[in-house]
N, C-alpha and C positions, 0 to 999 in steps of 0.2 A: 816548206814542210821539212822539219828536222829529221835527220837520219841517224841511225846508230853508228858509233865509231867503227871504222874498219881499217884494214891494212892500207899502206901506201899503194897508190895505183888502183884503188877500188873503183868498181863500176857503179855509177850513180843510177838509181832506179828512176822511172818516170814520175812526173807529178800528176796526181789523179785528175786535177782540173784540166789537164791538157788533152784528155782522151777524145773530147768532142771537137777539137780544133781540126779544120780541114787539112788533110794530108798527114794527120798524126800517125796513121798506120805506116806511112813511109818511114817516119822516124823510128818506129818500132822495128821495122824490117832491118834497119841499119844499126840498131841498138845492141851493144854487147850484153846488156842486162837481159834482154829477151833471148839472145843466143844462148846464154847460160841456162835460162829457165827451160828452153826447148830441150837442151841436153839432159837436164834433170828430169824432165818428163819421161824421156826414154829410159833413163836409169831406173826410175821408180816402177815403170811398167814391166821391164824385164825382171827386176828383183822380185816384184810381186808374183809374177808367173812362176818363177823358179821356186820361191819359198812355198807358195800354195801347193804346187805340184809335189814338192818333197813331203808335204804334210798330208797328201792323199786327197786334196780338194780338186773339184772339177770346175772349169770355167763354163759359164752358161750365157747364151745370148738371150736377152730379155727386152721386152718392149719398154718404151719411155712413157707410156700412158698407163693410167690405172684409175679405177674407181674406188679403191680402198687406200687412202693415204695413211702414212704412219703417224702423222701429226694432225689428228682431227681437231676441230674446234671444241676442246674439252679440257678437263683437268689433266695436267702433265704434258700438255703440248704448248709450245711457245712460238709457233709459226703458222702461217696460213697457206693452204694449198693453192696451186696455180691452175684455175680452170681454163680449158681450151675446148675447141670443137674441131674434131678431125674426121673428115669425110662425113660430116653431118652428125657425128656421135659426140655428145657432151661427155667430157671426161676430165681428168686432171693430168698434168705433167707429174711424173713421179718425184716425190720428195725423198724417197729412199727405195732401194730394191729389197728391203728386208723381207716383206711378205712374200715376194716372188722367190727369194732365196730359200725361205722356209718351205715353200712348195717345192722348190728345186731339190732340197734335201730328200724329200720323199720320192721324187721321180728318179733321181740319180742314185739313191740309196747310200749317199755319203755327203760330206760337206761340200759346199760350193762357194764361188766368189765371183766378183767382177769389179771393174772400175768404169763407172759411167757418170754422166752428168745427173745432178739432182737440182730441183727447182723449188724455191720457197718464196712466197710473196712477202719479203721483208726488205726494208731499206738497207742497202750496203753501208757498212761503216768500217772502222779499222780492223775488225775481226770477223765480219760477216759479209757473205756474198749472197745475192738472191739466186744466182746460178753458180754452182760450184762442182768440183770434181770429187766424187765419192768413191773411196776404196772400201768395199764391204765384203764380208764373208759370214756365212752361217755354218757352224760346225755341229757335228753330232757329239754332244757332251754337255757338261754343266759349266757354270760360271768360272770355276777354277781352271777347267780345261781351256776355256776361252782366254783367260788372262795369260796363261802360259803361251798360247798361240800368238797373242798380240805382242807380248814381250819379245818373243823371237822374231816376229815380223818387223817391228820398228828397228830392232838391232840389225837385222839383215839389210834393211834399206839404208841405214846409216853406214854400214860397212860398204855397201855398193857405191854410195856417194863418195865415200873416202877413197875407194880404189879408183874410180873412174873420173872424179872431178875434184879430188882433194887438193891437187896442186893449184888448180884455178881458184878454188875458194880461198886458199892461203893468200893469193895475190889480189883477187878481185873483191873479196868480202872480209869478214871479221876473223877469218881463220877456221880451223877445224877442231879446236880443242873440245868443243861441246859435243861434236860427233864422236870423237875418240872416247870421251867419258862414257857415252852410251854404249859403244861397242865393247869397251874394256870391262864393263860392269858384269862380273860373274854371277853375283847374287841377283835374285829377283828384285824388281823395283819395289819400293816401299808401298805398303798397303795400310790404309786406315778405314775404319767405318765412318760413315757420315757423321754420326754423333761424336766420334773422336775428333774429326776435323773441326766441327763447330766449337768444341772445347778449346782447341788450339788457337783458333783465330777470333773467337767470339768476343774477346776483350776489346777489339777494334771496331768502331762504328762503321757501318756500310759493308761489312764482309759477309753477312748472312741476311738473306731476304726471308722474313717470317710472315707468312700469310695466315697464321693460326692453324689451319688444318694441314698445312705443309710448309716446309722450309727448303731453301736451296742456297748454295754458295753464289755470291756475286763474282764478277771477274776480279774485283779487288780481293775478295776472299781467296780465290784460287791462287793469285800471285803471292799473297802473304803466306799461304800454306806451303807453297814451294820454297819460299825463303826460309821458313821456320823448320821445315821437315827435310825436303830433298828436292832437287831440280826435276826428278822423275818420280811421280807419286800417284798411286791409284787411290781413289775414294769410292767405297762400295756401300751398298745398302742405304740408298737415299730413302726419304719418306716416299711411300708408294704413290701418293697423290701428286708428287712433284715430277713423276716420270710417267710415260704413256702406259696405257692399260695392259699392254702385252708383256710387260716385265713381271715375272713370277714373284710371289710373295715369299718372304723368308720363313714365315711361320703362320699359324692359324689366325693370329691377330690381324694380319694383312696390313700392318702399319709400316713395314719396311719392304723394299723391293730387292730382288736378286739382280742388281745392276751394278755397274762400275764404270767410272770415267777415269781416263788416264790424262794427267796434267803434265805438260812440259812446254817450254817456250812461252807462248802467249796465254797459256791456260789449258782449257779442255781441248785436246786434239782428237781423242778417241772416246766415243760413247759406246757402251756395250751392255748386254744383259742376257739373262737366261729366260727362256719362254715358259709359259704355263704348259704343263702336261696333263692337268686335270681340267676337263671342260667345265666342271662346276666352278672351279676357282677362276677360270677365264671369264665366265659369265658374271661372277661376283665382281671381278675387277672392272668389267665393262660398265656395270651398273654404278659402282663406286665413282668411276671417272665421268659419269654422266654422258656416256657415249650411246648412240642409238645402235643397238645390236643388229637391227635389220641392215645397216650399212656394212656390216662385217659378217653376214650370214655364211658366206663361203668359207671364211677363215675359221669360224666356230665349227662348222661341219667338218673341215679338214682335221682340226684338233680332236674332234670327237671320233671320227671314223678311221683316222690314220695317226694315232698318237705317236710322238717321237720326241725324245729329249734333245733339244737343240739350243744353242746359244749363238749370238751374233754380235758383230761390231760394225761401226761405221767410222771412217777416218776421213776428214777433209784434207785432200792432197794439198790445197793451197795453204792450209794452216801448217802442215808439215814443212812445206817449202819456206814459210816465214821463219821457222826455227832454223832450218838449214842455212838460209841466207842471212840470218840475224837482222831481219827487217821487221818493221812495226806495223805496216799497213797492207792488209791483204788485197786491197784494191789494186796495188801495184804488181801483184804476183800473177794475176790472170793473163795468159798469153794473148787472148783476144778479149778486150773489155766489153762488159755489158752494163757498165755503170752510166747512169744518166742518159740513156737513149731517149730520143723524142717519142712521145706516146703515139703520135700520128705518123703516117708516112711522110718523110721529109721531101722537100722539093728535089733534092738530089741525095742519093745514098753515098755518104762520104767515108764510111768506115766498114770494115769487113764484118 
């Protein structure tokens, strides 16, 4: 498996195919690669807490099960929920804490956040994990307020990594110039509308997926956009049917959504959006996305009886770490792998 070029003395990441070999976890315990990742986990956790607290957000403890997933099998959703039975109750493992955080904003009367696992029934590849670590927040405010929050957040994390692990990254990985460029950027990150992004990359085949009623950028399109515009770029106002039903409309036509994705490193690292505040618009969006409203009855009632303008984001910690480490395969970044586990109970449990 080829690696990105790095400094002399660099630490080699594991090979994905070795995770299931007996005793592989013992190699991980001795691996400088995972020693570095463990330290980066602590840096990200503490930087997140410090930044969120400084912005007035509260940390909430939330359950890992839910009956209202944020990616239902419908338009605008690209993953499947993970069904489980807990104490005889049929439910799902949470694919996101977004709905719970929206509820949390109303309980706490302010913005809230957490870092917790998320679960999605998709096959892992170089940029996806079926189980990943999700840094999420919901703030009281609109999409522009949220973008300012996220800009400050990723810069704060980059600064913390530089301060506490910069010297190691200079020796063990590709260096820290990419982190420094993020931290030193005084201006806001570049922002484009989705339509502008399509015009910039649409001359190259395979950059835009067009399904007629909706379009989206492919990974190839994201990478080309960063090369042609900026290594840190927001794309906002996607086609409404390309994103989930809870993203508010930009106008009465309901053709575009008040959402935004932040691209850097491998592509989309942060996904975000402003929520509906008008319950009529929410119901309209549910119908347009072919979602069964009965499955989201509590959410609709909350928006109707306790309206609040909120916006939220989710960032995959492992994708952020890919960028920090200059590595190309997310499967090597998980501290404890859940890739290619046997479906049935094995004769012996040989991995943590």
